C-alpha positions as CSV (number, residue, x, y, z in Angstrom):
1,M,73.6,273.6,132.6
2,S,75.9,272.1,135.2
3,G,77.2,268.6,135.0
4,V,79.3,266.4,132.7
5,A,78.1,266.2,129.1
6,W,77.7,262.9,127.3
7,G,80.4,262.1,124.7
8,T,83.3,263.9,126.5
9,P,86.5,262.1,127.8
10,T,85.3,262.8,131.3
11,A,82.0,261.1,130.6
12,R,83.7,258.0,129.2
13,G,86.0,257.9,132.2
14,I,83.2,258.1,134.7
15,V,81.2,255.4,133.0
16,A,84.3,253.1,132.7
17,A,85.1,253.5,136.4
18,A,81.5,252.9,137.5
19,T,81.1,249.9,135.2
20,L,84.4,248.2,136.2
21,G,83.6,248.7,139.9
22,S,80.1,247.3,139.7
23,G,81.4,244.6,137.3
24,L,83.8,243.3,139.9
25,T,81.1,242.7,142.5
26,L,78.8,241.2,139.9
27,L,81.4,238.7,138.7
28,D,82.4,237.6,142.1
29,G,78.8,237.0,143.1
30,T,78.2,234.6,140.2
31,V,81.4,233.2,138.8
32,V,82.3,231.5,142.1
33,N,79.5,229.0,141.4
34,V,81.5,227.7,138.4
35,A,84.5,227.2,140.7
36,L,82.9,225.5,143.7
37,R,83.6,221.9,142.6
38,S,87.3,222.8,142.0
39,I,87.6,224.6,145.3
40,G,86.0,221.7,147.1
41,A,88.4,219.2,145.6
42,D,91.5,221.5,146.2
43,L,90.7,222.5,149.7
44,D,88.8,219.3,150.8
45,A,85.8,221.4,151.6
46,S,82.5,220.1,152.8
47,L,79.1,221.1,151.3
48,A,78.5,223.4,154.2
49,Q,81.8,225.1,153.6
50,L,81.0,225.5,149.9
51,Q,77.7,227.1,150.9
52,W,79.5,229.6,153.1
53,I,82.0,230.4,150.4
54,T,79.0,231.7,148.5
55,N,76.9,232.9,151.4
56,G,79.7,234.7,153.3
57,Y,80.0,237.2,150.4
58,F,76.2,237.8,150.1
59,L,75.9,238.0,153.9
60,S,78.2,241.0,154.4
61,L,77.1,242.6,151.1
62,A,73.3,242.4,151.9
63,S,73.9,243.6,155.5
64,L,76.0,246.6,154.7
65,I,75.1,247.8,151.3
66,L,72.8,250.5,152.8
67,I,75.5,251.7,155.1
68,G,77.8,251.9,152.1
69,G,75.4,254.2,150.3
70,A,75.0,256.4,153.4
71,L,78.8,256.7,153.8
72,G,79.2,257.7,150.2
73,D,76.5,260.4,150.5
74,R,78.2,261.9,153.6
75,L,81.9,261.3,153.1
76,G,82.1,261.6,149.3
77,R,80.9,259.0,146.8
78,R,84.2,258.8,144.9
79,R,86.2,258.5,148.1
80,V,84.0,255.6,149.5
81,F,84.0,254.0,146.0
82,V,87.8,254.0,145.8
83,I,88.1,252.7,149.4
84,G,85.7,249.9,148.6
85,T,87.5,249.0,145.5
86,V,90.9,248.8,147.2
87,W,89.3,246.8,150.1
88,F,87.7,244.5,147.5
89,A,91.1,244.0,145.8
90,L,92.9,243.1,149.0
91,A,90.2,240.7,150.1
92,S,90.4,239.1,146.6
93,L,94.1,238.6,147.1
94,M,93.3,236.9,150.4
95,C,90.8,234.7,148.6
96,G,93.3,233.8,145.9
97,L,96.0,232.8,148.5
98,A,93.6,231.1,150.9
99,P,95.2,227.9,152.2
100,T,92.0,226.4,153.7
101,A,88.3,226.6,153.1
102,D,87.8,228.5,156.4
103,V,90.3,231.2,155.4
104,L,88.5,231.5,152.0
105,I,85.2,231.9,153.8
106,A,86.6,234.7,155.9
107,A,88.1,236.4,152.9
108,R,84.7,236.2,151.1
109,V,83.1,238.0,154.0
110,L,85.7,240.7,153.7
111,Q,85.1,240.9,149.9
112,G,81.4,241.5,150.6
113,I,82.2,244.4,152.8
114,G,84.3,246.0,150.0
115,G,81.4,245.3,147.6
116,A,79.0,247.0,150.0
117,L,81.2,250.1,150.0
118,L,81.7,250.4,146.2
119,T,78.4,249.1,144.8
120,P,76.1,252.0,145.8
121,G,78.7,254.5,144.6
122,S,78.9,253.1,141.1
123,L,75.5,254.4,140.1
124,A,75.5,257.3,142.5
125,M,78.6,258.8,140.8
126,I,76.9,258.8,137.4
127,Q,73.7,260.3,138.9
128,A,75.6,263.1,140.6
129,S,78.2,263.8,137.8
130,F,76.1,263.9,134.6
131,R,73.8,266.8,133.6
132,A,70.2,265.9,133.8
133,T,69.6,265.6,130.0
134,D,72.5,263.0,129.7
135,R,71.9,260.9,132.8
136,G,69.6,258.4,131.0
137,R,72.2,257.7,128.3
138,A,74.9,257.3,130.9
139,I,72.9,255.0,133.1
140,G,71.9,253.0,130.0
141,A,75.6,252.6,129.0
142,W,76.5,251.6,132.5
143,S,73.7,249.0,132.5
144,G,74.6,247.6,129.1
145,L,78.3,247.4,129.7
146,G,77.5,245.7,133.1
147,G,75.5,243.1,131.2
148,I,78.4,242.4,128.9
149,A,80.6,241.9,132.0
150,A,78.1,239.4,133.3
151,A,78.1,237.7,130.0
152,I,81.8,237.1,129.7
153,G,82.2,236.3,133.4
154,P,81.4,232.5,133.1
155,L,83.6,232.3,130.0
156,V,86.6,234.0,131.7
157,G,86.0,232.1,134.9
158,G,85.8,228.7,133.1
159,L,88.9,229.4,131.1
160,L,90.9,230.3,134.2
161,I,89.7,227.3,136.2
162,D,90.3,224.8,133.4
163,H,93.7,226.1,132.2
164,A,95.2,227.7,135.3
165,S,93.5,227.5,138.8
166,W,90.3,228.6,140.6
167,R,92.5,231.0,142.5
168,W,92.8,233.2,139.4
169,I,89.1,234.1,139.4
170,F,90.0,236.1,142.5
171,L,93.6,237.3,141.6
172,I,92.4,238.7,138.3
173,N,90.5,241.3,140.3
174,L,93.7,243.0,141.3
175,P,94.7,244.6,138.0
176,L,91.0,245.3,137.3
177,A,90.7,247.1,140.6
178,A,93.9,249.1,140.0
179,L,92.5,250.3,136.7
180,T,89.2,251.2,138.4
181,V,90.9,253.2,141.0
182,W,93.0,255.1,138.5
183,L,89.9,255.9,136.3
184,A,88.0,257.1,139.4
185,L,90.7,259.3,140.6
186,R,91.5,260.6,137.1
187,W,88.0,261.3,135.8
188,V,85.3,261.2,138.5
189,P,84.4,264.4,140.3
190,E,83.8,264.2,144.0
191,S,80.2,264.5,145.1
192,R,78.2,264.2,148.3
193,D,74.8,264.9,149.8
194,E,75.2,268.3,151.4
195,H,71.9,267.8,153.4
196,A,72.9,264.4,154.8
197,G,73.2,264.5,158.6
198,G,72.6,262.5,161.7
199,R,74.6,259.7,163.1
200,F,75.5,256.5,161.3
201,D,73.2,253.6,162.1
202,V,75.9,251.3,163.4
203,A,73.5,249.4,165.7
204,G,71.1,248.7,162.9
205,A,73.9,247.5,160.5
206,S,75.3,245.2,163.2
207,L,72.0,243.7,164.2
208,A,71.1,243.1,160.5
209,A,74.3,241.3,159.9
210,L,73.9,239.3,163.1
211,A,70.3,238.4,162.3
212,L,71.2,237.2,158.8
213,A,74.3,235.3,160.0
214,G,72.3,233.5,162.7
215,I,69.5,232.5,160.4
216,T,71.9,231.5,157.7
217,W,73.9,229.4,160.1
218,A,70.8,227.7,161.4
219,L,69.6,226.8,157.9
220,T,73.0,225.6,156.8
221,D,73.6,223.5,159.9
222,A,70.0,222.4,160.4
223,G,69.8,219.7,163.1
224,G,73.3,220.4,164.4
225,T,74.0,221.0,168.0
226,A,74.4,224.8,167.4
227,T,71.2,225.1,165.5
228,P,68.9,226.2,168.4
229,Y,71.5,228.8,169.5
230,A,71.8,230.1,165.9
231,V,68.0,230.4,165.7
232,A,67.9,232.3,169.0
233,V,70.6,234.7,167.9
234,G,69.0,235.3,164.5
235,V,65.5,235.9,165.9
236,L,66.6,238.1,168.8
237,A,68.9,240.2,166.5
238,A,66.0,240.6,164.0
239,V,63.7,241.8,166.7
240,G,66.4,244.1,168.0
241,F,66.9,245.5,164.5
242,L,63.2,246.3,164.1
243,L,63.2,248.1,167.5
244,V,66.3,250.1,166.7
245,E,65.1,251.1,163.2
246,H,61.7,252.1,164.6
247,R,63.2,254.4,167.3
248,L,66.0,256.1,165.4
249,H,65.4,259.5,163.8
250,D,67.7,258.6,160.9
251,P,67.6,254.8,160.5
252,M,69.4,252.6,158.0
253,V,66.0,251.2,156.9
254,R,63.0,253.5,157.0
255,L,60.4,251.0,158.2
256,G,57.6,253.5,157.3
257,L,58.2,252.6,153.6
258,F,56.7,249.2,154.2
259,A,53.4,250.8,155.2
260,D,52.8,251.1,151.5
261,R,51.3,247.8,150.4
262,T,52.8,247.9,147.0
263,F,56.3,248.5,148.3
264,S,56.0,245.6,150.8
265,A,54.5,243.3,148.2
266,A,57.2,244.0,145.6
267,N,59.9,243.3,148.1
268,A,58.2,240.1,149.3
269,M,58.1,239.0,145.6
270,T,61.7,240.0,145.3
271,L,62.7,237.7,148.2
272,L,60.9,234.7,146.7
273,V,62.1,235.2,143.1
274,Y,65.8,235.9,143.9
275,A,65.8,233.0,146.4
276,A,64.9,230.7,143.6
277,L,67.4,232.4,141.2
278,G,70.3,232.0,143.6
279,A,69.5,228.3,144.4
280,I,68.9,227.4,140.7
281,L,72.3,228.7,139.7
282,F,74.0,227.0,142.7
283,F,72.5,223.6,142.0
284,L,72.6,223.7,138.2
285,V,76.3,224.5,137.9
286,L,77.1,221.7,140.4
287,Q,74.8,219.3,138.6
288,L,76.5,220.0,135.3
289,Q,79.9,219.3,136.7
290,T,79.2,216.5,139.2
291,V,76.6,214.5,137.3
292,S,76.8,215.6,133.6
293,G,80.6,215.6,133.5
294,Y,81.0,219.2,132.3
295,S,84.2,221.1,132.8
296,A,84.1,224.5,134.6
297,L,84.3,226.3,131.3
298,Q,81.4,224.2,129.8
299,A,79.3,224.8,132.9
300,G,79.9,228.5,132.8
301,L,79.1,228.8,129.1
302,A,75.9,226.7,129.6
303,T,74.3,229.5,131.6
304,L,74.8,232.2,129.0
305,P,71.2,232.0,127.6
306,I,70.0,233.9,130.8
307,T,72.4,236.7,130.2
308,A,71.7,236.8,126.4
309,C,67.9,237.2,127.2
310,M,68.6,239.9,129.7
311,L,70.7,241.9,127.2
312,L,68.2,241.5,124.4
313,F,64.9,241.8,126.1
314,A,65.1,243.4,129.6
315,S,64.5,246.9,128.2
316,R,61.5,245.7,126.3
317,G,60.1,244.2,129.5
318,G,60.5,247.6,131.0
319,A,58.7,249.3,128.1
320,L,55.9,246.7,128.4
321,G,55.5,247.3,132.1
322,Q,55.3,251.1,131.5
323,R,52.6,250.6,128.9
324,I,50.3,248.1,130.5
325,G,51.3,248.4,134.2
326,P,53.5,246.2,136.4
327,R,51.0,243.5,137.5
328,I,51.0,241.3,134.4
329,P,54.8,241.4,133.8
330,M,55.5,240.8,137.5
331,T,53.0,237.9,137.5
332,L,53.8,236.2,134.2
333,G,57.6,236.7,134.6
334,P,58.0,234.4,137.6
335,L,55.5,231.9,136.1
336,V,57.5,231.7,132.9
337,M,60.7,231.3,135.0
338,A,59.0,228.4,136.9
339,A,58.3,226.7,133.5
340,G,61.9,227.1,132.5
341,T,63.0,225.6,135.9
342,V,60.8,222.6,135.3
343,L,62.4,222.1,131.9
344,L,65.8,221.9,133.6
345,L,64.7,218.7,135.3
346,G,66.1,217.0,132.2
347,V,69.7,217.8,133.1
348,G,71.3,214.6,134.2
349,E,74.0,212.1,133.4
350,D,73.1,211.8,129.7
351,V,72.8,215.5,128.9
352,T,72.8,217.4,125.6
353,W,73.1,221.1,126.0
354,W,70.8,222.2,123.2
355,R,68.1,219.7,124.2
356,D,68.3,219.6,128.0
357,V,69.9,222.9,129.2
358,A,69.4,225.6,126.6
359,P,65.5,225.5,126.3
360,G,65.0,225.7,130.1
361,L,67.5,228.5,130.6
362,T,66.1,230.4,127.6
363,V,62.6,230.2,128.9
364,F,63.9,231.2,132.4
365,G,65.8,234.1,131.0
366,L,62.8,235.4,129.1
367,G,60.7,235.3,132.3
368,L,63.4,237.2,134.1
369,S,63.7,239.8,131.4
370,L,59.9,240.3,131.5
371,M,60.0,240.8,135.3
372,V,63.1,242.8,136.3
373,A,62.5,246.3,135.0
374,P,58.8,246.5,136.1
375,L,59.8,245.2,139.5
376,T,62.5,247.9,139.9
377,A,60.1,250.6,138.6
378,T,57.4,249.5,141.0
379,V,59.7,249.6,144.0
380,L,60.9,253.1,143.2
381,N,57.4,254.5,142.3
382,A,56.0,253.2,145.5
383,A,58.4,255.3,147.6
384,P,58.5,259.1,147.9
385,D,60.9,260.8,145.6
386,D,63.3,261.7,148.4
387,S,63.5,258.0,149.5
388,A,64.2,256.6,146.0
389,G,67.8,255.8,146.9
390,I,67.0,254.0,150.1
391,A,64.1,252.2,148.5
392,S,66.4,250.9,145.7
393,G,69.0,249.9,148.4
394,I,66.4,248.0,150.4
395,N,65.3,246.1,147.4
396,N,68.9,245.3,146.4
397,A,69.6,244.0,149.9
398,I,66.5,241.9,150.0
399,A,67.4,240.3,146.6
400,R,70.8,239.3,147.9
401,A,69.3,238.1,151.2
402,G,66.9,235.9,149.3
403,S,69.8,234.2,147.4
404,L,71.7,233.9,150.7
405,L,68.9,232.2,152.6
406,A,68.0,229.8,149.7
407,V,71.5,228.6,149.2
408,A,71.7,228.0,153.0
409,A,68.4,226.2,153.3
410,L,67.8,224.1,150.2
411,P,70.8,221.7,150.3
412,T,69.9,220.5,153.8
413,A,66.2,220.5,152.9
414,V,66.8,218.1,150.0
415,G,69.0,215.8,152.0
416,L,72.5,216.9,151.1
417,S,75.4,217.2,153.6
418,G,79.1,216.6,154.0
419,D,80.7,215.4,150.8
420,D,77.4,214.5,149.0
421,Y,78.0,217.1,146.3
422,R,80.9,214.8,145.1
423,D,78.6,211.8,144.7
424,P,76.8,211.9,141.3
425,A,73.9,209.6,142.3
426,L,73.1,211.4,145.6
427,F,73.4,214.9,144.0
428,D,71.3,213.9,141.0
429,A,68.4,212.7,143.2
430,A,68.6,215.9,145.3
431,Y,68.8,218.1,142.3
432,D,65.3,217.3,141.0
433,T,63.8,218.0,144.4
434,A,65.6,221.3,144.6
435,M,64.5,222.4,141.1
436,L,60.8,221.6,142.0
437,A,61.2,223.6,145.2
438,C,62.6,226.6,143.2
439,A,59.7,226.3,140.7
440,A,57.3,226.4,143.7
441,L,58.9,229.6,145.0
442,L,58.6,231.2,141.6
443,V,54.9,230.3,141.3
444,L,54.3,231.7,144.7
445,G,56.1,234.9,143.7
446,G,53.9,235.2,140.6
447,L,50.8,234.7,142.8
448,V,51.9,237.4,145.3
449,S,52.2,239.8,142.4
450,W,48.8,239.0,140.9
451,V,47.1,239.4,144.3
452,T,48.9,242.5,145.7
453,I,50.4,244.6,142.8
454,P,48.0,247.1,141.4
455,R,47.5,247.5,137.6
456,R,49.0,250.9,137.8
457,V,51.4,252.1,140.5
458,Q,51.0,255.7,141.5
459,T,54.2,257.6,142.2
460,A,54.6,258.6,145.8
461,T,55.8,262.2,146.0
462,A,55.7,263.1,149.6
């Protein structure tokens, strides 16, 4: 049987490289929330700039992740993974040395491009390298180790911010990236899709990025003089993207997948739920630091119940969905998350972690654990076998786009602008409204699942 066997040095090297690479992108997508207040104070950044420090990364990552997967399939998954890791490291160096908020935003966009190149390859290298009988164990190890990386991220980030500087949350990526590249070149065999052909969908990728950028700009700067132009650019680019993808023989996004009602519904639910998730983490971490007086380390540690729940219960949520079908877990999960969000309304000036923070985040994490695996399985099962990779990539991109759009829209929607994030009274009042809006998004996501997701999803094979 061809392929790498589990338990060999090569197997350990492949899993280590893939886990470190995906861990880099995961950490920099979340730990920055812990650093936003320190970055704002050091670089004299406005709220809109803080939003773009978060959103710049997600914008390029969501727009280009499918292109990253296609490049790996055609040019070599290890090669593109290594290029993406080096790119990510150089962009991280630029982030760590950024003298102004605008330079940091530009560097975060470049980081997202590197992440889009390396993220698809981290799992694809495992899929292509291991023999079929050992892939499940390898993917399980990759997933579990990635969860541990997510768990220690807030701790490491908080320690660096409190005892060194926010700049080190980016600079620490350099030695980690160097180790990742060494492991990949030393242990990971090269692989590619020998049947991949056609031209790269450069037009589709460009229009997707332009559409997301225009809409994000309009939401972040709502009411500004540039807002009508940003809306026009976003809408026209989105229409152009749909036309291009419809006409191309080998498009970046196969629009025909959305003809399946279950696939479309699962992705609509993903957009709603991950919009709420991104906004909740954005607002909660700032609330804990601005209003409750938490340090960066304390704010990072405060969110650990979510990660603990995912590590302990996500696999059980997957098993439950496999046994009873996806509809109930995908309905109850967001509703439980909404209940946890409402519990977080107690986070204010006089806060006690075990009373005001831990219960809400634990309930939220339990709901997320119940939902995630059935959602992923539903998306993959609703697509033909030969489109599983692109289906997963689309769902991944939509999840990131949901977080991107929510973080852009909600601060303005709840009346925050300028330096309001530094004012405890103003931010506290806006926080409650934002949490209720996120709870509403989660309830809507649960209702979408109940109405549209079948009890059993038939696997598409053609």
